[in-house]
Structure formats: C-alpha cells, structure tokens
C-alpha positions as CSV (number, residue, x, y, z in Angstrom):
1,X,-0.1,0.2,0.1
2,X,1.3,3.1,-0.8
3,X,0.4,6.0,1.5
4,X,0.0,9.7,1.3
5,X,2.1,10.1,4.2
6,X,4.9,8.9,6.5
7,X,5.6,10.2,10.1
8,X,8.8,9.0,11.4
9,X,8.7,9.5,15.1
10,X,5.4,9.6,17.8
11,X,6.3,12.3,19.9
12,X,4.7,15.7,20.6
13,X,5.9,17.0,16.9
14,X,4.8,13.9,15.3
15,X,1.4,14.8,16.9
16,X,1.4,18.1,15.7
17,X,2.3,16.7,12.5
18,X,-1.2,14.7,12.2
19,X,-3.2,17.1,13.6
20,X,-1.8,19.1,10.7
21,X,-2.3,17.0,8.1
22,X,-5.7,17.1,6.0
23,X,-7.9,15.0,7.2
24,X,-8.6,12.6,4.1
25,X,-4.6,11.7,3.4
26,X,-3.8,8.0,4.4
27,X,-1.2,8.7,7.0
28,X,1.6,6.2,8.9
29,X,3.0,6.7,11.6
30,X,6.2,4.6,12.4
31,X,6.4,5.0,16.2
32,X,9.4,2.6,16.8
33,X,9.8,-0.8,18.4
34,X,7.0,-1.5,21.2
35,X,9.7,-1.7,23.5
36,X,11.6,1.1,23.4
37,X,15.2,2.3,24.6
38,X,15.6,5.1,26.7
39,X,19.0,7.2,26.5
40,X,20.5,9.1,29.6
41,X,22.4,12.2,29.5
42,X,24.7,10.5,32.2
43,X,25.3,7.4,33.9
44,X,23.0,8.3,36.7
45,X,19.7,7.5,34.8
46,X,18.2,11.1,36.8
47,X,17.2,12.6,33.3
48,X,16.6,11.1,29.4
49,X,17.4,12.6,26.4
50,X,16.2,10.4,23.8
51,X,13.4,7.6,23.7
52,X,13.4,5.6,20.8
53,X,9.9,3.9,21.0
54,X,6.1,4.9,20.9
55,X,5.2,8.7,22.4
56,X,9.5,9.4,22.3
57,X,10.1,11.9,25.0
58,X,6.7,13.0,24.8
59,X,6.0,10.3,27.2
60,X,8.2,12.1,30.0
61,X,7.3,15.5,29.4
62,X,6.2,17.5,32.1
63,X,3.5,19.2,30.1
64,X,5.3,22.8,30.8
65,X,3.6,25.3,27.9
66,X,4.9,28.9,27.7
67,X,2.7,31.4,27.2
68,X,5.4,34.2,26.5
69,X,5.0,33.6,22.5
70,X,8.6,34.2,22.5
71,X,10.6,32.2,20.1
72,X,7.4,31.8,17.9
73,X,9.2,29.1,15.6
74,X,6.2,28.5,12.8
75,X,5.6,32.6,13.0
76,X,2.2,31.3,14.6
77,X,-0.7,33.6,15.0
78,X,-2.0,33.5,18.4
79,X,-5.4,31.9,17.2
80,X,-3.8,29.0,16.2
81,X,-2.0,28.9,19.5
82,X,-5.2,28.7,21.2
83,X,-6.7,26.7,18.6
84,X,-4.4,23.9,19.5
85,X,-4.3,24.7,23.3
86,X,-8.0,24.3,23.3
87,X,-8.0,21.1,21.9
88,X,-6.4,19.6,24.8
89,X,-7.3,22.2,27.4
90,X,-11.0,23.2,26.6
91,X,-11.5,24.7,29.9
92,X,-8.7,27.6,30.2
93,X,-8.9,31.0,28.8
94,X,-5.5,31.8,27.9
95,X,-6.3,34.4,25.2
96,X,-5.5,37.4,27.9
97,X,-2.5,35.9,29.2
98,X,-0.9,35.5,25.9
99,X,2.1,37.7,25.8
100,X,3.0,37.7,29.1
101,X,5.6,35.3,31.2
102,X,3.2,33.0,32.8
103,X,3.8,29.2,32.5
104,X,0.5,26.6,32.4
105,X,1.4,22.8,33.9
106,X,-1.8,20.7,33.0
107,X,-3.2,18.4,35.4
108,X,-2.9,15.8,32.8
109,X,0.2,16.5,30.3
110,X,-0.6,15.8,26.7
111,X,0.4,11.9,26.0
112,X,0.9,11.1,22.1
113,X,-0.4,7.7,22.7
114,X,-3.7,8.6,24.1
115,X,-4.1,11.6,21.5
116,X,-3.2,9.2,18.7
117,X,-6.2,7.3,19.4
118,X,-8.4,10.2,19.9
119,X,-7.4,11.0,16.0
120,X,-7.8,7.9,14.6
121,X,-11.4,7.7,15.8
122,X,-11.9,11.6,14.4
123,X,-10.3,10.2,11.2
124,X,-12.1,6.7,10.7
125,X,-9.0,4.9,10.4
126,X,-7.2,7.3,7.9
127,X,-4.2,7.0,10.4
128,X,-2.6,3.8,10.6
129,X,0.2,3.2,13.7
130,X,3.1,0.8,13.2
131,X,5.2,-0.1,16.0
132,X,8.2,-0.5,13.6
133,X,11.5,1.4,14.0
134,X,12.5,3.7,10.8
135,X,16.3,2.8,10.0
136,X,16.7,4.6,6.2
137,X,15.3,6.2,3.6
138,X,15.3,6.4,0.0
139,X,13.8,8.7,-2.8
140,X,12.5,8.2,-6.3
141,X,10.9,10.3,-8.9
142,X,7.6,8.6,-7.4
143,X,7.6,7.9,-4.0
144,X,9.4,7.9,-1.0
145,X,10.5,4.4,0.7
146,X,11.0,3.9,4.3
147,X,13.2,0.8,5.5
148,X,12.6,-0.2,9.1
149,X,13.8,-3.2,10.9
150,X,11.0,-5.3,9.4
151,X,9.8,-4.3,6.2
152,X,9.5,-0.8,3.9
153,X,6.6,1.6,3.2
154,X,5.9,4.1,0.6
155,X,4.6,7.3,0.5
156,X,4.0,10.6,-1.5
157,X,5.5,12.6,1.4
158,X,8.0,11.9,4.5
159,X,7.6,13.8,7.6
160,X,10.6,13.4,10.1
161,X,10.1,13.6,14.1
162,X,12.5,11.2,15.6
163,X,13.9,13.4,17.7
164,X,17.1,15.7,18.4
165,X,19.3,12.4,18.5
166,X,16.8,9.8,16.2
167,X,16.6,12.5,13.1
168,X,20.3,12.8,12.8
169,X,20.6,9.3,12.6
170,X,17.9,8.8,10.1
171,X,19.5,11.1,8.0
172,X,22.8,9.9,8.3
173,X,22.1,6.2,7.1
174,X,20.2,7.4,4.4
175,X,22.7,9.6,2.6
176,X,26.5,9.3,1.4
177,X,27.3,12.8,3.1
178,X,27.0,13.5,6.4
179,X,23.8,15.8,7.9
180,X,24.3,15.5,11.5
181,X,26.5,17.6,13.7
182,X,29.2,16.9,15.6
183,X,27.3,19.1,18.9
184,X,24.0,20.0,20.2
185,X,22.5,22.8,22.3
186,X,20.6,22.1,25.3
187,X,18.5,24.5,28.0
188,X,20.1,23.8,31.1
189,X,18.6,25.0,34.7
190,X,20.8,26.4,37.1
191,X,20.6,28.1,40.7
192,X,20.8,31.9,40.9
193,X,20.0,32.6,44.6
194,X,17.5,33.0,47.4
195,X,15.1,35.8,47.8
196,X,13.0,36.6,51.0
197,X,9.8,37.5,51.0
198,X,9.9,41.0,51.7
199,X,12.4,41.5,49.2
200,X,9.7,40.6,46.2
201,X,7.1,43.0,48.0
202,X,8.3,45.9,45.3
203,X,7.8,43.3,42.2
204,X,4.7,43.1,40.3
205,X,4.4,39.4,40.1
206,X,1.2,37.5,38.9
207,X,-0.1,34.9,41.3
208,X,-0.2,30.9,40.6
209,X,-3.5,30.3,39.7
210,X,-5.6,27.2,39.4
211,X,-8.0,26.1,36.8
212,X,-10.0,23.1,35.6
213,X,-7.2,22.2,33.4
214,X,-3.9,22.7,35.5
215,X,-2.0,25.6,36.9
216,X,-0.7,29.1,35.9
217,X,3.0,29.6,37.2
218,X,4.4,33.1,37.4
219,X,7.7,33.4,35.6
220,X,9.9,36.4,34.4
221,X,12.5,37.1,31.9
222,X,16.2,38.0,32.8
223,X,19.0,39.3,31.1
224,X,16.8,40.9,28.5
225,X,14.7,37.3,27.3
226,X,18.6,35.2,27.4
227,X,16.4,33.2,30.5
228,X,13.4,32.6,32.3
229,X,13.1,32.7,36.2
230,X,11.2,30.6,38.5
231,X,10.4,31.2,41.9
232,X,10.4,27.8,44.2
233,X,9.3,28.0,47.5
234,X,12.2,27.4,49.8
235,X,11.3,24.9,52.8
236,X,13.0,22.5,55.1
237,X,16.4,22.1,54.2
238,X,15.6,23.9,51.5
239,X,16.2,27.3,53.5
240,X,20.0,26.7,53.2
241,X,21.1,28.2,50.6
242,X,22.5,25.8,47.8
243,X,20.9,23.1,49.2
244,X,18.4,22.6,47.0
245,X,20.2,22.6,43.7
246,X,22.7,20.2,45.6
247,X,19.7,17.7,46.2
248,X,18.2,18.3,42.8
249,X,21.7,17.6,40.7
250,X,21.8,14.3,42.8
251,X,18.5,13.2,42.5
252,X,18.2,14.5,38.3
253,X,14.7,14.7,37.0
254,X,12.9,12.1,37.7
255,X,11.4,9.8,34.6
256,X,8.3,8.0,36.0
257,X,6.0,9.3,39.2
258,X,7.3,12.3,40.4
259,X,6.0,12.2,43.7
260,X,6.3,8.6,44.2
261,X,9.9,8.7,43.5
262,X,10.5,11.9,45.6
263,X,8.7,10.6,48.5
264,X,10.9,7.5,48.3
265,X,13.8,9.7,48.3
266,X,13.2,10.8,52.0
267,X,13.5,14.6,51.0
268,X,11.0,16.7,52.6
269,X,12.3,20.1,51.0
270,X,12.4,18.3,47.2
271,X,9.1,16.7,47.9
272,X,7.8,19.8,48.6
273,X,9.1,21.7,45.9
274,X,8.0,19.1,43.5
275,X,4.3,19.3,45.3
276,X,4.3,23.0,44.1
277,X,5.8,22.2,40.4
278,X,3.0,20.2,40.1
279,X,0.1,21.3,41.6
280,X,0.9,24.9,42.6
281,X,0.1,24.0,46.2
282,X,1.9,25.6,49.3
283,X,3.1,28.8,47.0
284,X,3.5,31.3,50.2
285,X,6.9,30.9,51.9
286,X,9.5,33.1,54.0
287,X,12.0,32.7,51.4
288,X,12.4,31.2,47.5
289,X,14.6,29.5,45.0
290,X,15.3,31.4,42.1
291,X,15.7,29.1,39.3
292,X,16.7,30.0,35.9
293,X,16.4,28.3,32.2
294,X,18.9,29.5,29.6
295,X,19.6,27.7,26.5
296,X,23.4,26.6,25.7
297,X,24.7,26.8,22.3
298,X,26.5,23.7,21.6
299,X,26.4,22.8,24.7
300,X,26.9,18.8,24.5
301,X,29.3,16.8,21.9
302,X,27.3,14.2,20.4
303,X,29.0,10.5,20.6
304,X,27.7,6.7,19.8
305,X,27.6,4.5,22.7
306,X,25.2,4.1,25.5
307,X,25.2,7.6,26.9
308,X,25.3,10.0,23.2
309,X,26.0,13.2,25.1
310,X,29.6,14.8,26.5
311,X,29.1,18.1,28.3
312,X,30.9,21.2,27.0
313,X,31.6,21.9,30.5
314,X,33.4,25.2,29.7
315,X,30.8,26.4,27.3
316,X,27.6,25.5,30.1
317,X,29.6,27.7,32.6
318,X,29.8,30.8,30.2
319,X,26.4,30.7,29.7
320,X,26.0,30.4,33.6
321,X,28.3,33.2,34.3
322,X,26.4,35.5,32.1
323,X,23.2,34.7,33.7
324,X,25.0,35.2,37.4
325,X,25.9,38.6,36.2
326,X,22.4,39.8,35.7
327,X,20.8,41.4,38.9
328,X,17.0,39.9,39.0
329,X,16.4,41.2,42.4
330,X,18.1,43.7,44.6
331,X,18.2,41.7,47.7
332,X,19.3,38.1,46.3
333,X,21.4,36.1,48.1
334,X,23.6,34.4,45.4
335,X,24.7,30.4,45.3
336,X,28.2,29.6,46.1
337,X,27.5,26.8,43.8
338,X,27.3,28.4,40.1
339,X,28.6,25.2,38.4
340,X,25.9,23.3,39.3
341,X,23.4,22.6,37.1
342,X,20.3,20.2,35.8
343,X,19.6,19.3,32.2
344,X,16.0,21.1,30.9
345,X,15.7,18.2,28.5
346,X,15.3,20.3,25.7
347,X,17.9,19.0,22.9
348,X,18.2,21.3,19.7
349,X,20.0,21.9,16.5
350,X,21.8,18.6,15.8
351,X,21.7,18.8,12.1
352,X,23.7,20.6,9.6
353,X,20.3,23.0,7.6
354,X,22.9,23.8,4.7
355,X,23.5,20.0,4.2
356,X,19.9,19.9,4.1
357,X,19.3,22.6,1.2
358,X,21.5,20.6,-0.9
359,X,19.8,17.8,-0.4
360,X,16.6,19.1,-0.7
361,X,15.1,18.6,2.4
362,X,12.9,21.1,4.2
363,X,12.4,23.7,1.0
364,X,9.3,24.8,0.5
365,X,8.1,22.1,-2.5
366,X,10.3,19.2,-0.7
367,X,8.7,15.7,-0.4
368,X,10.6,15.4,3.3
369,X,10.3,17.5,5.7
370,X,11.6,17.5,9.2
371,X,9.6,18.9,11.6
372,X,11.1,18.4,15.4
373,X,13.9,20.6,17.4
374,X,16.7,19.1,15.3
375,X,16.8,21.9,13.0
376,X,16.1,24.8,15.3
377,X,19.4,26.3,15.6
378,X,18.0,28.1,18.6
379,X,14.8,27.7,20.7
380,X,15.1,30.7,23.2
381,X,14.8,30.6,26.8
382,X,11.2,29.0,26.8
383,X,9.9,25.4,27.1
384,X,9.6,24.9,23.8
385,X,7.8,21.2,22.8
386,X,4.1,23.2,22.9
387,X,5.7,25.7,20.3
388,X,7.3,23.1,18.3
389,X,4.5,20.9,18.1
390,X,2.4,23.7,16.5
391,X,4.8,24.8,14.1
392,X,4.7,21.2,12.7
393,X,1.3,21.2,12.5
394,X,1.1,24.1,10.5
395,X,3.9,22.9,8.2
396,X,1.5,19.9,7.9
397,X,-1.8,21.8,7.2
398,X,0.0,23.9,4.3
399,X,1.7,20.9,2.3
400,X,-0.1,19.7,-0.5
C-alpha cells in the first residue's frame, strides 16, 4: 500500500504533524519498537535525553506550556496557538495571558499515544500506527520508501520527527554525506540564589492560579529575554542556600511518577518543591529559591554509545556566568555553587541546515520535511515543546 504521508516518530512533533495534515490523507506513523530504548544524559539515569519507542520523550514531558510567545518557530498566529491549546485544555482561557511570562502546567500532560487514538477515531481509520523503527529511506521520482527493521513502506511525502538524536541518525543512514552535527544545543536549569518574601514586595509578579485544566505559574524573563526565571518556595532543608540545587543535581529529573519517587527519596524539601511544581500547592513561603532556564549553544558533544552526550563544561559555565552577571532582584542572596546545573531535556540543533538544502530537504516544495527540534538553531529560553508541535501542525496543514 502506498500512503499519502509517512511520519517517522511518535512524540509531540509527530503528533502536531498528524493534527495538521488534511483529514482525507492516508497517514502511516512509524512509532518505533513497542519496547523502546531510553537514552540518558549520564550514568545516574536521572534525566532522559531520548526515547526511541512509541510516544518519544512526550511520554516523559512534564507538560509545561510557555505563554510568552517567545521564539515563535512557525510564526504562529495567536489564534492558532489558542486553537491547539483548547484541543487539549478546553476549560482554560489563555487568550488574556498570551504574551506574558506565565507557565501553564496541566493536570494531565499531552500524551501522544492517547492523542493518536483520538485522531484515529476522528478520522475514521485514515491513520495507521505501526510499532516499527525506521532505519533509513530512499527517494525516487514516484515516491519515498522508508525501510524499517522488519519491512518497508512507501508514501508521497515523508515527515521526520524522530527527535534531536534520532533524526540525524536517520538522515546519516539515508545519504552518503554526513548530515548530523558533532555538537548539540540544549537548555540547562541553573540555581541563581534565594530571595525573601519581604524583598519581593516591590516586584509585581502574577499569582499562582488554578484552573480546571491545570495551574498557571508566575515566571519572569531576565537578561533581555536570554533566560526565564521561576521562584520555588524554599522549605525544610531547602531554606539553606545551595541545599536545594545540590539535592536536585544528585537526584536528577525523575522519568516516572514524580511524587512517588520523591517520597521514597525521604527529602521533604524536594517533595515540597515537586508538589508546588506540579500542583501549585503552598505557594507562600518566607523565602524562595530562584531558578533560571537558559539555552546553551553547542552545550554537548555528540558521541556513539549508551550515553550519547558529553558536556562541554566551559561552554555551559560561560552561559551560567552570563546569567549570574544580571541582577533579577536587589536583595538576592547568590549561590555559592554556580557550577551546578540540571539538564533541561530540550535538545536541539543536531543537523546541519546547509546540508539539508543541498539534498532538497525542508525546502518549500520538498516531499521530505523535518518538523522536530533537530533543525532549530536556537529555541530561546522558553519551554519549546508545545510551540514545536504547533509549528509542525502549521507546516503539515500547508502541505499539498
């Protein structure tokens, strides 16, 4: 069977692509092997950097949606943003909040597997999900053929959403020339320090607000939009300067049930912070920890093996130093451990765009389009996943 479209990948970018494709298209989604493989930033296994199975890293996404409309990848209209948002969260009016620095954290993050089932039902089985891993593809005048570990499939168009690590591997396997880069960019989360509630009195920050669908958290941009900062209530041992970032650096970012794992860790401060991050409970405290999320260009080297990322320590530390040079609060008690950071799980810019142009990928009329973060040279300081999904939906809807 020749499909109209094949989508390689099954995470959030792939989901956006399928949402955007015209409803009459016959679409095949190559989701990856049923029992996928997790890759991690380091040997502690605290934070995943890729997942090759169904759902991709969308399975582990905390669901944060930035409403500031910074780094608008597809030049999306605010109406498009609202339309996609309401598909998943119909009971929250975000229109008055667009353009502000609020972060929306839903009670239920968008999970690709559930969303794909909904799409299959809506489109009367025009969508086929296949639990196979794509290893390479080839292009002819008539169609594009994708080879998996078991068989091959053909289509008129190919959409690649295999992730910042999976996409370059697929491209390198499909062409004689190297498409992947030797380095990759990411967000990191660093600790800025602590500020007291009294010191915050002169600042106008939005309050934490609960809706039927989730929680709206206050945030603010720093250093001319090069970082986005959040305040976390500092309780228990976390009241001590640097204790929180030291604990988080050791514990990492859980890949399963956040609250369960943290409860087992016997860290009241970490559990308290996690409860706030997920539910917005107990937002008021005597003092707050200030965290900053910032992009780091070429922050990691790419390598083969079980742990595909090698930190470029000097590059990361320079980005942290730049953040610490700004002054978000006058009475900020600064960290004594600026070298500590947490991976942001926002890998991007892993393929060379010049090489893509030479092989006619991603041009306006090309039958092969890459829709994930691997092609984004910069993603700004915001959480990018929802905006990448929106950009993919827009690109797919414009295809002919």
